[in-house]
N, C-alpha and C positions, 0 to 999 in steps of 0.2 A: 318883961317881954310882952309884946302886943298880942291880942287874940283876935282872930279873924274868923267870922262865921259866914259861910257861903251857902246859899240855897240853889241847888241845881234840880232841874226837872228829873223825874224818875227815869225818863228815857235815856238820859246820858249815863253811859257806862264808864265811870271814872271813879276809882277807888280813892280813899283818903291819902294813901301814900303817894299815888301817882299825882294827885292834885298838889300836894305839898312839894313834890319834887319839881313840878312844872313851875311853881311860884319861886322856889329857891333857885332853880336854874336861871330864870329870867332876872332875878335880883342880882345874881352873881354876874350875869352878862352885862347888866347895866352899871356894875361897880358899886351896888348898894350893899352887897354882902361879900365877905371874903370867902375863899374856898372852904376854909375851916368853919366859918359860921354857917355856910350852906350845908355842909356835911352834918354839923351838929343839929341844925333845924330838922333835917330829915332822918336823923338817927343812923347815919352811915359813917363808916370810916372815911377819912379824907380821900384815900385812894379809890374806894368804891364810888364815892360821889363824883369824883373826877371822871371815872369811867362812864358813869351814867349820863353825864352832861351831853354827850354826843347824841343820845337818844332824843334829846330835847332841842337839838340844833344849836347847842352852845359850844363854842370852841374854847379851849384853854388858852389859846393864843389870841389876845385882843390886840391885833396888829393890822393896821390898814394896808391896803394894797400899795398906796403911794409911799408909805414908810418902807415897805419891803423893797419896792423898786429903787428907792433912794439908797437903801443899805447895799443892795446889789451893786449899783453903780459905784458907790464909794469903795466897795470891796475890790472891784475890778482895778482900781488904782494901785493896789498893793500887790507885790509879788513875794511870795514866801519861799 
């Protein structure tokens, strides 16, 4: 596992856990870490990590608007 050392000014109120969560959330968002790996990195259960992602602006659903619109249009073609 890689180690990362970050120096922040003393004026920045940001605890270690919050910084680690922000990094893990961004890596999950970019597809560099899985949800399980992100949870392990920050020391949370997978469920707790997933719940926390919203606080960092990360959606569990990495689905583009155009993909969603296409799926809706395709679904309209079928009658159940």
